[in-house]
C-alpha beads as a LAMMPS data file, in Angstrom:
LAMMPS data file: protein, C-alpha beads

311 atoms
310 bonds

1 atom types
1 bond types

-500.0 500.0 xlo xhi
-500.0 500.0 ylo yhi
-500.0 500.0 zlo zhi

Masses

1 110.0

Atoms # bond

1 1 1 1.773 18.931 -23.719
2 1 1 4.778 18.955 -21.343
3 1 1 2.495 19.981 -18.481
4 1 1 0.142 17.037 -19.074
5 1 1 3.022 14.595 -19.495
6 1 1 4.576 15.780 -16.239
7 1 1 1.219 15.599 -14.479
8 1 1 0.555 12.026 -15.594
9 1 1 4.131 10.942 -14.862
10 1 1 3.949 12.272 -11.304
11 1 1 0.484 10.773 -10.857
12 1 1 1.647 7.276 -11.782
13 1 1 4.694 7.563 -9.523
14 1 1 2.798 9.017 -6.552
15 1 1 -0.117 6.642 -6.953
16 1 1 2.184 3.622 -6.968
17 1 1 3.111 4.166 -3.320
18 1 1 -0.531 4.124 -2.233
19 1 1 -1.518 1.334 -4.607
20 1 1 1.135 -1.107 -3.361
21 1 1 0.374 -0.383 0.294
22 1 1 -3.348 -0.754 -0.409
23 1 1 -2.784 -4.132 -2.087
24 1 1 -1.023 -5.317 1.046
25 1 1 -3.923 -4.170 3.203
26 1 1 -6.413 -5.889 0.878
27 1 1 -4.637 -9.193 1.507
28 1 1 -4.841 -8.771 5.279
29 1 1 -8.417 -7.524 5.471
30 1 1 -9.756 -10.126 3.032
31 1 1 -8.807 -12.823 5.544
32 1 1 -10.407 -10.868 8.390
33 1 1 -7.465 -9.026 9.970
34 1 1 -7.292 -5.231 10.216
35 1 1 -3.687 -4.069 9.999
36 1 1 -3.391 -0.460 11.098
37 1 1 0.379 -0.758 11.149
38 1 1 0.749 0.138 7.453
39 1 1 2.238 3.544 8.247
40 1 1 4.924 2.047 10.452
41 1 1 5.659 -0.765 7.997
42 1 1 6.117 1.770 5.205
43 1 1 8.536 3.775 7.343
44 1 1 10.575 0.666 8.138
45 1 1 10.564 -0.384 4.489
46 1 1 11.654 3.067 3.333
47 1 1 14.568 3.143 5.766
48 1 1 15.585 -0.454 5.048
49 1 1 15.754 0.276 1.335
50 1 1 17.940 3.363 1.803
51 1 1 20.231 1.615 4.290
52 1 1 20.587 -1.421 2.034
53 1 1 21.426 0.493 -1.136
54 1 1 23.960 2.495 0.848
55 1 1 25.848 -0.739 1.480
56 1 1 24.900 -2.601 -1.700
57 1 1 24.110 -0.152 -4.532
58 1 1 21.379 -2.252 -6.111
59 1 1 17.737 -1.119 -6.010
60 1 1 16.568 -4.710 -6.410
61 1 1 18.493 -5.798 -3.320
62 1 1 17.131 -2.789 -1.413
63 1 1 13.552 -3.571 -2.403
64 1 1 13.883 -7.267 -1.520
65 1 1 15.427 -6.356 1.835
66 1 1 12.454 -4.115 2.594
67 1 1 10.063 -6.936 1.686
68 1 1 11.919 -9.296 4.024
69 1 1 11.914 -6.850 6.935
70 1 1 8.234 -6.095 6.334
71 1 1 7.462 -9.821 6.356
72 1 1 9.340 -10.179 9.657
73 1 1 7.365 -7.417 11.360
74 1 1 4.198 -8.726 9.719
75 1 1 4.841 -12.182 11.140
76 1 1 5.177 -10.655 14.617
77 1 1 1.911 -8.790 14.116
78 1 1 0.228 -11.952 12.804
79 1 1 1.507 -13.970 15.746
80 1 1 0.007 -11.452 18.164
81 1 1 -3.342 -11.057 16.407
82 1 1 -3.943 -14.481 14.848
83 1 1 -2.217 -16.910 17.225
84 1 1 -2.493 -15.000 20.518
85 1 1 -5.749 -13.304 19.400
86 1 1 -4.697 -9.882 20.729
87 1 1 -6.754 -6.822 19.838
88 1 1 -6.038 -6.040 16.167
89 1 1 -6.541 -2.288 16.425
90 1 1 -4.207 -1.897 19.397
91 1 1 -1.568 -4.147 17.830
92 1 1 -1.785 -2.199 14.571
93 1 1 -1.375 1.131 16.335
94 1 1 1.542 -0.298 18.312
95 1 1 3.151 -1.476 15.061
96 1 1 2.788 1.998 13.557
97 1 1 4.304 3.682 16.614
98 1 1 7.107 1.112 16.798
99 1 1 7.853 1.306 13.088
100 1 1 7.924 5.096 13.037
101 1 1 10.060 5.165 16.182
102 1 1 12.606 2.657 14.880
103 1 1 12.802 4.372 11.504
104 1 1 13.170 7.812 13.088
105 1 1 15.924 6.688 15.465
106 1 1 18.009 4.606 13.077
107 1 1 17.263 6.930 10.172
108 1 1 19.155 9.861 11.685
109 1 1 22.331 8.507 10.144
110 1 1 20.684 8.579 6.693
111 1 1 18.740 11.841 6.987
112 1 1 18.867 13.803 3.756
113 1 1 20.954 11.094 2.104
114 1 1 19.958 10.431 -1.521
115 1 1 19.605 6.828 -2.605
116 1 1 22.864 5.511 -4.085
117 1 1 20.870 3.402 -6.542
118 1 1 17.348 3.818 -7.906
119 1 1 15.139 1.941 -10.336
120 1 1 15.777 3.291 -13.852
121 1 1 13.006 3.979 -16.335
122 1 1 12.342 1.398 -19.019
123 1 1 11.155 2.592 -22.429
124 1 1 8.705 0.123 -23.971
125 1 1 9.190 0.150 -27.762
126 1 1 6.422 1.905 -29.747
127 1 1 4.214 2.436 -26.676
128 1 1 6.630 4.956 -25.135
129 1 1 6.254 7.155 -28.232
130 1 1 2.501 7.656 -27.719
131 1 1 1.816 11.364 -27.079
132 1 1 1.415 12.316 -23.397
133 1 1 0.689 8.847 -21.962
134 1 1 3.651 7.215 -23.701
135 1 1 6.328 9.014 -21.694
136 1 1 4.100 9.147 -18.623
137 1 1 3.440 5.407 -18.274
138 1 1 5.476 3.424 -20.771
139 1 1 8.823 4.926 -19.744
140 1 1 8.530 4.149 -16.046
141 1 1 10.573 1.890 -13.795
142 1 1 9.813 -1.808 -13.411
143 1 1 7.958 -1.324 -10.112
144 1 1 5.297 0.804 -11.816
145 1 1 4.440 -2.021 -14.217
146 1 1 4.479 -4.500 -11.334
147 1 1 2.104 -2.383 -9.253
148 1 1 -0.337 -1.257 -11.937
149 1 1 -0.488 -4.353 -14.140
150 1 1 1.013 -7.576 -12.794
151 1 1 0.084 -7.542 -9.089
152 1 1 -3.557 -6.386 -9.307
153 1 1 -4.373 -8.787 -12.130
154 1 1 -2.642 -11.698 -10.412
155 1 1 -4.246 -11.027 -7.024
156 1 1 -7.674 -10.469 -8.538
157 1 1 -7.420 -13.768 -10.395
158 1 1 -6.239 -15.519 -7.238
159 1 1 -9.077 -14.161 -5.108
160 1 1 -11.998 -14.494 -7.499
161 1 1 -11.060 -17.183 -10.033
162 1 1 -9.433 -19.942 -7.974
163 1 1 -10.514 -22.375 -5.290
164 1 1 -7.801 -21.076 -3.002
165 1 1 -9.210 -17.581 -3.418
166 1 1 -12.627 -18.876 -2.393
167 1 1 -11.072 -20.379 0.719
168 1 1 -9.271 -17.101 1.396
169 1 1 -12.487 -15.091 1.209
170 1 1 -14.363 -17.673 3.266
171 1 1 -11.853 -17.222 6.085
172 1 1 -12.657 -13.501 6.122
173 1 1 -16.419 -13.946 5.861
174 1 1 -17.151 -16.970 8.065
175 1 1 -14.079 -18.580 9.650
176 1 1 -16.155 -21.134 11.587
177 1 1 -17.745 -22.475 8.410
178 1 1 -14.372 -22.427 6.670
179 1 1 -12.836 -24.377 9.545
180 1 1 -15.666 -26.918 9.429
181 1 1 -14.909 -27.407 5.726
182 1 1 -11.303 -28.250 6.534
183 1 1 -9.751 -24.892 5.633
184 1 1 -6.792 -23.963 7.910
185 1 1 -8.119 -20.601 9.112
186 1 1 -5.201 -19.491 11.269
187 1 1 -2.585 -20.579 8.741
188 1 1 -4.255 -18.639 5.917
189 1 1 -4.641 -15.579 8.107
190 1 1 -1.026 -15.758 9.242
191 1 1 0.346 -16.144 5.711
192 1 1 -1.681 -13.349 4.135
193 1 1 -1.175 -10.883 6.970
194 1 1 2.569 -11.499 6.661
195 1 1 2.452 -11.130 2.867
196 1 1 0.388 -7.956 3.133
197 1 1 2.880 -6.482 5.584
198 1 1 5.705 -7.265 3.172
199 1 1 3.894 -5.344 0.415
200 1 1 3.334 -2.397 2.777
201 1 1 7.066 -2.280 3.526
202 1 1 7.675 -2.609 -0.209
203 1 1 5.578 0.518 -0.702
204 1 1 7.948 2.344 1.628
205 1 1 10.907 1.055 -0.371
206 1 1 9.237 2.232 -3.578
207 1 1 8.899 5.656 -1.975
208 1 1 12.631 6.037 -1.318
209 1 1 13.963 4.117 -4.335
210 1 1 11.652 5.373 -7.072
211 1 1 9.523 8.334 -6.029
212 1 1 11.466 10.668 -3.725
213 1 1 14.295 9.133 -3.772
214 1 1 15.966 9.882 -0.442
215 1 1 15.333 9.380 3.247
216 1 1 14.105 11.944 5.746
217 1 1 12.213 11.558 8.987
218 1 1 8.480 11.556 8.279
219 1 1 8.926 10.791 4.574
220 1 1 5.875 8.486 4.605
221 1 1 3.737 11.495 5.638
222 1 1 0.488 9.685 6.409
223 1 1 0.357 7.681 3.190
224 1 1 -0.163 4.492 5.188
225 1 1 -3.414 5.821 6.627
226 1 1 -4.567 6.904 3.174
227 1 1 -3.861 3.371 1.902
228 1 1 -6.072 1.905 4.634
229 1 1 -8.880 4.259 3.634
230 1 1 -8.417 3.382 -0.050
231 1 1 -9.078 -0.281 0.708
232 1 1 -12.501 0.651 2.090
233 1 1 -13.241 2.903 -0.877
234 1 1 -12.179 0.129 -3.267
235 1 1 -14.493 -2.425 -1.709
236 1 1 -11.585 -4.653 -0.603
237 1 1 -10.730 -5.574 -4.212
238 1 1 -7.237 -5.436 -5.747
239 1 1 -7.923 -3.710 -9.082
240 1 1 -10.166 -0.964 -7.641
241 1 1 -7.576 -0.464 -4.895
242 1 1 -4.876 0.202 -7.492
243 1 1 -7.150 2.525 -9.475
244 1 1 -7.983 4.379 -6.258
245 1 1 -4.266 4.772 -5.598
246 1 1 -3.842 6.231 -9.086
247 1 1 -6.711 8.645 -8.457
248 1 1 -5.017 9.916 -5.334
249 1 1 -1.775 10.047 -7.276
250 1 1 -3.451 12.584 -9.577
251 1 1 -4.587 14.603 -6.577
252 1 1 -1.019 14.602 -5.247
253 1 1 0.357 15.519 -8.679
254 1 1 -2.043 18.460 -8.909
255 1 1 -0.636 19.782 -5.655
256 1 1 2.934 19.479 -6.939
257 1 1 2.092 21.156 -10.256
258 1 1 0.193 23.926 -8.504
259 1 1 3.129 24.751 -6.265
260 1 1 5.640 24.543 -9.127
261 1 1 3.617 26.834 -11.385
262 1 1 2.749 29.310 -8.662
263 1 1 -1.023 28.917 -8.631
264 1 1 -2.677 31.537 -6.380
265 1 1 -3.537 28.880 -3.798
266 1 1 -1.890 28.505 -0.415
267 1 1 0.845 25.818 -0.575
268 1 1 -0.459 24.340 2.678
269 1 1 -3.845 23.764 1.054
270 1 1 -2.280 22.097 -1.982
271 1 1 -0.219 19.846 0.304
272 1 1 -3.275 18.642 2.171
273 1 1 -5.293 17.808 -0.976
274 1 1 -4.649 14.026 -0.683
275 1 1 -5.954 14.012 2.895
276 1 1 -9.036 16.045 1.994
277 1 1 -9.588 13.659 -0.898
278 1 1 -9.419 10.698 1.476
279 1 1 -12.267 12.063 3.583
280 1 1 -14.317 13.122 0.563
281 1 1 -14.082 9.795 -1.247
282 1 1 -15.076 7.843 1.856
283 1 1 -17.941 10.051 3.040
284 1 1 -19.507 11.556 -0.089
285 1 1 -20.227 8.353 -2.086
286 1 1 -21.945 6.710 0.897
287 1 1 -24.105 9.751 1.555
288 1 1 -24.953 10.280 -2.109
289 1 1 -25.552 6.658 -3.136
290 1 1 -26.930 4.047 -0.764
291 1 1 -25.681 1.203 -2.939
292 1 1 -22.104 2.209 -2.165
293 1 1 -22.641 0.895 1.346
294 1 1 -22.977 -2.596 -0.123
295 1 1 -20.048 -2.139 -2.498
296 1 1 -17.820 -0.905 0.333
297 1 1 -19.020 -3.549 2.817
298 1 1 -16.192 -5.172 4.723
299 1 1 -15.731 -8.943 5.122
300 1 1 -18.135 -10.110 7.816
301 1 1 -15.478 -11.423 10.210
302 1 1 -13.014 -8.564 9.840
303 1 1 -11.371 -7.579 13.089
304 1 1 -12.792 -10.611 14.931
305 1 1 -10.342 -13.194 16.313
306 1 1 -11.280 -16.801 15.651
307 1 1 -11.726 -19.201 18.545
308 1 1 -12.082 -22.735 17.267
309 1 1 -13.529 -24.069 20.513
310 1 1 -16.528 -21.686 20.398
311 1 1 -17.546 -22.084 16.777

Bonds

1 1 1 2
2 1 2 3
3 1 3 4
4 1 4 5
5 1 5 6
6 1 6 7
7 1 7 8
8 1 8 9
9 1 9 10
10 1 10 11
11 1 11 12
12 1 12 13
13 1 13 14
14 1 14 15
15 1 15 16
16 1 16 17
17 1 17 18
18 1 18 19
19 1 19 20
20 1 20 21
21 1 21 22
22 1 22 23
23 1 23 24
24 1 24 25
25 1 25 26
26 1 26 27
27 1 27 28
28 1 28 29
29 1 29 30
30 1 30 31
31 1 31 32
32 1 32 33
33 1 33 34
34 1 34 35
35 1 35 36
36 1 36 37
37 1 37 38
38 1 38 39
39 1 39 40
40 1 40 41
41 1 41 42
42 1 42 43
43 1 43 44
44 1 44 45
45 1 45 46
46 1 46 47
47 1 47 48
48 1 48 49
49 1 49 50
50 1 50 51
51 1 51 52
52 1 52 53
53 1 53 54
54 1 54 55
55 1 55 56
56 1 56 57
57 1 57 58
58 1 58 59
59 1 59 60
60 1 60 61
61 1 61 62
62 1 62 63
63 1 63 64
64 1 64 65
65 1 65 66
66 1 66 67
67 1 67 68
68 1 68 69
69 1 69 70
70 1 70 71
71 1 71 72
72 1 72 73
73 1 73 74
74 1 74 75
75 1 75 76
76 1 76 77
77 1 77 78
78 1 78 79
79 1 79 80
80 1 80 81
81 1 81 82
82 1 82 83
83 1 83 84
84 1 84 85
85 1 85 86
86 1 86 87
87 1 87 88
88 1 88 89
89 1 89 90
90 1 90 91
91 1 91 92
92 1 92 93
93 1 93 94
94 1 94 95
95 1 95 96
96 1 96 97
97 1 97 98
98 1 98 99
99 1 99 100
100 1 100 101
101 1 101 102
102 1 102 103
103 1 103 104
104 1 104 105
105 1 105 106
106 1 106 107
107 1 107 108
108 1 108 109
109 1 109 110
110 1 110 111
111 1 111 112
112 1 112 113
113 1 113 114
114 1 114 115
115 1 115 116
116 1 116 117
117 1 117 118
118 1 118 119
119 1 119 120
120 1 120 121
121 1 121 122
122 1 122 123
123 1 123 124
124 1 124 125
125 1 125 126
126 1 126 127
127 1 127 128
128 1 128 129
129 1 129 130
130 1 130 131
131 1 131 132
132 1 132 133
133 1 133 134
134 1 134 135
135 1 135 136
136 1 136 137
137 1 137 138
138 1 138 139
139 1 139 140
140 1 140 141
141 1 141 142
142 1 142 143
143 1 143 144
144 1 144 145
145 1 145 146
146 1 146 147
147 1 147 148
148 1 148 149
149 1 149 150
150 1 150 151
151 1 151 152
152 1 152 153
153 1 153 154
154 1 154 155
155 1 155 156
156 1 156 157
157 1 157 158
158 1 158 159
159 1 159 160
160 1 160 161
161 1 161 162
162 1 162 163
163 1 163 164
164 1 164 165
165 1 165 166
166 1 166 167
167 1 167 168
168 1 168 169
169 1 169 170
170 1 170 171
171 1 171 172
172 1 172 173
173 1 173 174
174 1 174 175
175 1 175 176
176 1 176 177
177 1 177 178
178 1 178 179
179 1 179 180
180 1 180 181
181 1 181 182
182 1 182 183
183 1 183 184
184 1 184 185
185 1 185 186
186 1 186 187
187 1 187 188
188 1 188 189
189 1 189 190
190 1 190 191
191 1 191 192
192 1 192 193
193 1 193 194
194 1 194 195
195 1 195 196
196 1 196 197
197 1 197 198
198 1 198 199
199 1 199 200
200 1 200 201
201 1 201 202
202 1 202 203
203 1 203 204
204 1 204 205
205 1 205 206
206 1 206 207
207 1 207 208
208 1 208 209
209 1 209 210
210 1 210 211
211 1 211 212
212 1 212 213
213 1 213 214
214 1 214 215
215 1 215 216
216 1 216 217
217 1 217 218
218 1 218 219
219 1 219 220
220 1 220 221
221 1 221 222
222 1 222 223
223 1 223 224
224 1 224 225
225 1 225 226
226 1 226 227
227 1 227 228
228 1 228 229
229 1 229 230
230 1 230 231
231 1 231 232
232 1 232 233
233 1 233 234
234 1 234 235
235 1 235 236
236 1 236 237
237 1 237 238
238 1 238 239
239 1 239 240
240 1 240 241
241 1 241 242
242 1 242 243
243 1 243 244
244 1 244 245
245 1 245 246
246 1 246 247
247 1 247 248
248 1 248 249
249 1 249 250
250 1 250 251
251 1 251 252
252 1 252 253
253 1 253 254
254 1 254 255
255 1 255 256
256 1 256 257
257 1 257 258
258 1 258 259
259 1 259 260
260 1 260 261
261 1 261 262
262 1 262 263
263 1 263 264
264 1 264 265
265 1 265 266
266 1 266 267
267 1 267 268
268 1 268 269
269 1 269 270
270 1 270 271
271 1 271 272
272 1 272 273
273 1 273 274
274 1 274 275
275 1 275 276
276 1 276 277
277 1 277 278
278 1 278 279
279 1 279 280
280 1 280 281
281 1 281 282
282 1 282 283
283 1 283 284
284 1 284 285
285 1 285 286
286 1 286 287
287 1 287 288
288 1 288 289
289 1 289 290
290 1 290 291
291 1 291 292
292 1 292 293
293 1 293 294
294 1 294 295
295 1 295 296
296 1 296 297
297 1 297 298
298 1 298 299
299 1 299 300
300 1 300 301
301 1 301 302
302 1 302 303
303 1 303 304
304 1 304 305
305 1 305 306
306 1 306 307
307 1 307 308
308 1 308 309
309 1 309 310
310 1 310 311
């Protein structure tokens, strides 16, 4: 019983990092912009959160600061890719390298430092007493409920149940037609790329304020790249993206449990389970089921800058 509770608890915590970053990437890619800077944004967000709570011991302030810094870097990325129409892949890689470099350099002063304030768990009456799942999910911190319940439902409703969501998806599928219909293509792209970057930085803050919680160089450990892959696996939809993050959270939790209980498996193999899972869940479904190619199809105009004068 304790083993299962611990496994599920770790899975929800570990999956939350990936789920929040994936939600941010969904926002960007749905409007036709590929943001490969998620890894760097997460690193910046993680460091910002630790640095902020060191000065102001409030996890809420630390998380909001990370969102603000992520939005700032996201706005710079959006300006380069949407307004100046620079190559999205190169700009994303540059953002990752810049983010990791800034975090590594400034983060030396905070290396190994535990967070002075973290998000406490909140016991939901009655539900937290459910065997196994009660303690695992209904005694988590507020960010877990935000990531697994509020954000995916709200974003899914926005994208698929509102007129604005239709406009948003039209910008990612056919920006010329959207522009002809009076939809401000560049404005929508700029706003949602910036918002997605803020969520990616928020995922880094979640990592150091709720999951680890401390700062060390390389703490993101490739989770940003996994989040990008999860968006493809989830078919660019918010709820499947969150569920995919939870699935990889279970894979990560299995590795932790295996090492803690001394399973006769090399620790290095257990540590690389999430990365093996990333490759397996992208390649295997497509090879085994042709329909998955349609489900995982990207927006038609993804990665393509929009030139109004050549529509």
